N, C-alpha and C positions, 0 to 999 in steps of 0.2 A: 504493500500500500504506500509506503514511504517513497519507493522507487517510482510508482505511478504518479504520485503527487509531484515529485521532483521533475519528472519528464513533462507533465502537463503544465507545470508552472514556468518552465524554461521559456517557451514561446511568449507567455504573458510578460515575463521579465524583459525579454528583448523588445517587445512592443512598447512597454512602458519607457524603457531607456530611449528608444527611437523617438517617441513622442516628446520626451523631455528635451533631448538634444535639439530636435527640430524647433521646439518652442524657444529654447535659450538662444539658438542661432537667429531666430526671427526677431526677438527683442533686442539682440545685440545690434543687428543692422539698422533697426528702426531708430535706436538711440544714437548709433554712430553717425547716421546721416543727418541727425539734428544738430550735432556738435562739430563734425569734421569740417564742414564747409567754411566755418569762420576764419580759419587760418589761411584759407586759399582765396579769400575775397580779393586781396591785392592782386594776385596773379590773374584771376578771372577778369578784373577790371582792366588790367594792362593788355590782356590777350583779346578780349571781346569788346573793349571800349565801354565797359559798363559804368554808369554814373552811380552816385549814392542811391538814387531811386531804384536803379536796376539791381544793385546789391541787396537792397532791402527786400525786393520781391523774390530774389533767389533764395533768401533765407525764409521769408514769410510765406511764399507759395507752398512750401512743404508744410509748415506749421499750421497755416490757416485751414487747408483741406483736411489735415489730420484732425484738427479740433472739430470742424463742422461735421465731419462724417463719423466721428467716434460715437456720437449719441445713438445713431441707428445701426452701427456696425455690429453691435452685440445681437440685435434682433435678426440681422442678416445671417450671422453665424448660426444662430439657433434654427433658422428657417431651412438652411441647406445642409447643416451639419458642420461641426468645427473643422473636421479634416478637409472637407471640400473648400470651405471658406479660406482656410489657411493656405491651401494649395493655390487657389485663385489669387489671393493677396500676394503671396510670394512670387508667383510667376509674373504678375503685373509689376511687382517691385523690381524684379530683374530686368524686365523689358524697359521700364522707365529709367532705370539706372543706366542702361545702355544708351538711351536717348539723351540723358544728361551728359554722359561721357563723350558723345559724338556731336553735341550741339554746336552748330556753326555760328549762331548768333545769341545774343542775350535773350531775345524773345523766345527762341526755341528752348533755351535752358530753363527759363521761367516756366514755360508750359510743361516741360518734362518734370520739373520739381513739383508742380501742382498735382500732376497725375501720380507722382511717386508718393506724395503725402496721402492721397486717397487710398493707394494700395497699402500703405502702412496702417491706416485706420482699420482696414479690413483684417489685417493680420493680428493686431494687438489683442482684441478680445478672443479671437479664435485660438491664439497661442495659450491663453489662460484656460480656455475651455478644454484644450487638448490635455493639459496637465490634470484638470479635474477629472476627466474621463479615465486617464491612465493610472491615477493614484486615488482610488476610492477611500483608502485608509487615511484618516485625518493627519496622523503623525507623519506618514510618508509624504502626504501631499504638502504639508508645511515645509518639509525639507526640500521638496521639489520646487516649491515657490521660492524658497531661499536661493536655490541655484539659478532660477529664472531671473530673480532680481540682481544677482551677481553678474549675469550677462550684461544687463544694462549698466551696472557700475563699472565693469571692465571697459565697456565702450566709452563711457564718460572719461575715464582715466586715460585710455590709450588714444582716443579720438584726436585731440589737439596735436600730439606728437606724431601720430600716424599721418595725419593730414599734412603736417609740415614736411615730413620725409617724402611723401608721395609728390607733394607740390614741387620739390626740388627737381624731380624728373619731369612731371607734367601734372597740372592740377586735375586733368580729366581722370587720372587714376584713382582719385578719391571716390569716384562713382563706379568706375569699371571694376574695382575690387569686389563689389557686391555680386558680380556675376558668378565667380566660382563658389563664393559663400552661399549664395542663394541656391545654386545647383546642388550643393551638398545637402542643404536643408530639404530640398524636394526629394532627393534620393532617400533620406531618412524617413520622410513622410510616407513614402511608398511602403514602408514596413509597419505602418500604423493601421490598425483595423478601421473600417468605416465608422463614422460617428452617426449617432441617432439624430434625426431631425424632426422638427415639429412645426406646426403652423403658428407663426407669430406675425401679428399685424404690423405693418410698417406705417409709421406716421409720416406720410409723404408731405402733408402740409407743413408740419413742424420742421421736417428736414429742410425743405426748400426755403422757408422763411428764415430759419436759423443760418443757413449758408448765405443768403442774401444780406442779412443783417451784419454778420461777421465780415463778409467780404467788402461791403460798402464802408463799414467803419474803418477797416484796415486801409482801404484805398484812400479814404478821406485823410487819414493821418499821414500817409506817405505823400499824397498830393499836396498837403499843407506845407511840407518841406520843400517841394519842387516849385510850387506856384504861389504859395501863400495861403493863410487861413481864410482870407476873404475871396479867393479866386472862385469863379463860377463852378468849376468842376469839384472843388473841395466842398462847397456848400451843398451842391447837388448830392454828392456822395453821403454827407452827413444826414441830409434830409431823407435819402433813400434808406439809410441805416435805421433811422427813427421809424419810418413807415413799416419796414420789414420787421423790426423788433416788436412793434405793436401787433402786426399780423401774427407773429410767433406766439405772443401771449394769448391772442384770441384763439389760435389753433389749438394750443395746449389746454385752454380752459373749456373749449367746446368739443374737442375731438374725443372719439370713443376710446382711443388707445394712445394717449399722449406719451411721448418719450421722455418728457420732463413734467411729471405731475406737479402742478403749482403748489399744492399743499406742502410738499416736501420743502420748498423754498422758504416757507414761513416758519419752519422749524429752526430754532436758534442755533443749534449745533451745526445744522446744514448750512445756514447762511454764513456763520462765522468761518466754517471750513472753506467755503467757496472763496471768501475774501482772502483768507490766508494763502490758499493755493494760487490764486491770481497774483497776489502781491509778491509771494516768494519767487514766482517765475519771472516777474518783471526784473528783479535783481539778478537771478541766476542765469537767465537767458540774455538779458540786456548787457550785462557786464562783458561776457566774451565777445559780443558783437562790437561794442565800442572799443574795448581794450585791444582786440586784434587789429583794428584799423589804426588805432593810436600807436601801437608797438611798431607796425611796419611803415606807416606813413609819416609819423612824427619822430620816431626814434630810430628808424632804419634797421630794425631787426629782420632777420631772414625768416621764412616760414617755419623752419625747424626751431629757431630761437623763440619765436612767438609761441609755438606749441609747448616748448619747455617751460615757458612762463606760467602756464596753467597747471603743470604737473603737481606742484606743492598743494594747490587748492583742491584738486581732485583727489590726491593721495590722502590728504588730511581727512576728508570725508569718508574715504574708504576704510581707513584705519579705525575710525570711530564707530562705523556701522555695526560691527559685531557686538558692541557693548550697549546698544540702544535699549534693547529689551530689558536688560538688568537695571539700567539707569531709570527707565520708565517705572519699573516696579518700586524702586527705592525712592525716587524723587517725585513721581507723579507725571503724567503726560503733559498737563498744563504747564508745569515748570520747564520741561524740556522745550516745548514749543515757544514759550515766551523767551527763554534763553537763546534759542536758535535765531529767532527773528531779531533780537537785540544785537547779537553778534553780527548778523548780516548788515543791519543798519550802521553799526559802528565801522565795519570794514569798508562799506561803500562810501561813508562820509569821509573817512581818512583818505582813501584813494582820491576822492573828488577834490580834497583840499590840499593835497601834496603839490609842491611846485613842479613845473614841467621838467626840470633836470634831475628829478629824483632817481637814484640808482635803480636799475631794473630789479635787483634782488630784493629791494625794499618793497616794491610793488608786489612781487611774488609772495613775500612773507605776509603782507597785509591781506592779500587775497585768500589766505588760509582761513581767515575768519568767515568769509562767505562760504567756503567749502565745508566748514564744520556745521553750518546752518542746515545743510542738506539732510544728513541723517537725523539731526535733532528735530527737524520740522516735519518732513514729508512722511516717513514711515509712522511717526507718532500720530499725526493728525489723521492719517488714513485709518489707523487702528481705532482711534476715538470715533471717527465717523461710522465705520462699519459696525462697531459695537453699540451704536446708538439706534440701529434699525434692525428689523428682522431679516433673516437670510434671504427671504423671497425678494427683498428690495435691494440686495447687495449690488447686483449688476447695474441697476438704474442709478443708485447712489454713487457708485464708483465712476460711472460714465459721466455724470454731471460734474463731479469733482475734477476728474481729469480733463474734461473739456474746459473748465474754468482755468486750469493751469496752462493749457495750450493757448488759450486766448490771451492770457497774460504775457506769454512769451512772444506771440505774434505782435501784439500792440507795443511791447517794449521795443522791438526792432523798428516798427513803423514810426513811433514817436521819437525815439532816440536818433534814428537816422535823419528825421526831419530837423531835429535840433542841431545836428552836426552840419546839415546843409545850410541852415538859415542863420547860424551864429556868426559873429564877426570873425572869430578864430576857432580852429578845431578844438583847442583846449577848453574854450568857454563852453562849447556844446557838450564836450566830454564831461566836464564837471557838473553842468546842469542836469544832464541825464542821470548821472549816478546819485546826485542829491535827491532827485525825484524818487528814484528807487529806494533810497535810504528812508525817505519820509514815509513811503507806503509801508515798508517793513516795520518801522517804528510804530505807526498807527495800528497795524495789525497786532503788534505785540501787546498793545493796550487792550484791543478788542478780544484778544485771546484769553483775557482774564474771565470772560463770560463762559468759557468752556468748562466741562466737568474736570475735576482735579485728576481723576484716574480713568 
C-alpha cells in the first residue's frame, strides 16, 4: 500500500512543482518588466528620439493596462480555467515582449508595452490560482506562496542591475530576455493538469469605464507636462476622466455583478488600505523613474552604475522580509505599517533636499530607507486587509487593493514626468516630485492609525 501511494503521489508531486515553477516564473517576468525599463530610458531616448512624454508612456503603458485589466482578470481566469488563462497570458506576454524588442519607433514601443501590460494582468491572478489548485494543503500552499513572492522580490533586486548590463549591449535585450523565460514557463505549464472552470459574469460596463477613467486621467497628467495644465487636450482628458469615473460608479452601483462592490469601499479598513497602497506606490515607483533619469542625465552614470545605485535599496528590503511575520506578531501590524511609511517619507524628503553634488553612495544609502518600507508596509497591510473579510471576498478585495497600487505607480510616473518637463531645472522637478511622494506617505502614516492594531 505504501508503494502504491508513493507511485500514485509521484505524478501529483511533479504536477505541483511544475505549477509552482510556472507561477514563480510568471510573477518574476511581470515584476521584472515593471522595474527593468527605468535604467534603459536614457538609451531608449537616444536611440528612438523619445521625449519625456514618450518615456512616461513607455513606463505607464504597461502599468496602466495592468491596473485597469486586473479587476476583471480574476473572473476571466475562473471562467476559462487558471491553466488556460495563464497559458494565454504568457504566450501574449512573449509575443508582446518580442514586439517591444523589435520596435522601430517610440509609438510602436508604447503600443507593445500597452499590450504587454494587458497580458501581465491576465497572468497574475491565474498564477495565484495555479498555486491554489496545486497545493490544497494550507501549510504547503503558504510555503508555495512564499516562493511565488520571492520570485517577485528577486526580480525587484536583480531588475535594475540586469537592465543596466543588458543596456550596455542593447536596450532591446531587456525585453527579448522574456522570450526564453516565457518559453520555459509554457513548457512547465504543459505538465500541469487542466484547471476547472466555471461560469463567472464579466462586468463589461465596469471594465470599460474603469479603463476609460484611468487612461484619461493618466493622459491628462502626462499632457499637462507637455502642453500645460490649461491646454485644451489636458482639460478634455481630465473632463473625460471625470465622466468615465462617474459612469464607473453608476455601473458598479446598478450592475448585477459588479467587480468593485461599492459597499466594500465604505469599509474603513478597505478605504485606508487603498490609500496606503496608492501612496506607497507613488514613492516606490516614482523614485526609480526620476532617480534613473537624474543619475544618467544629470550625473553621467552609465546604465550599469545606475542599476547598482538601486541595489542597496532592494537588498535592504529583501533582507528584512523574512522577519516581517515575527515582527508583526510582536509589535502589531499597525506599528509596522506606520513605521514603514514614516521611513519612506523620511528617505524621500532627505533625497529631495540633498544638494545636487551629493556623492552617489550617499544617495544609495538614503534610498535604503525607502527599500525597508516595502516589507514593512505591503505584506502587512495585505494581511490586515485579507483578515478583515471572509474568504469568499478575498479575490475581489485583493484585486481592488492591487489595482489601487498600480494606479499609484502609473500616476506617479505621469505627474513626476510632467514636473520634470515643466520645471525650470531638472533638479527642481526632481525635488518637487519626491517631496510630493514624501507628503503622501506621511499623510498615510497618520491615517494608518485608524487600522486595527493586529
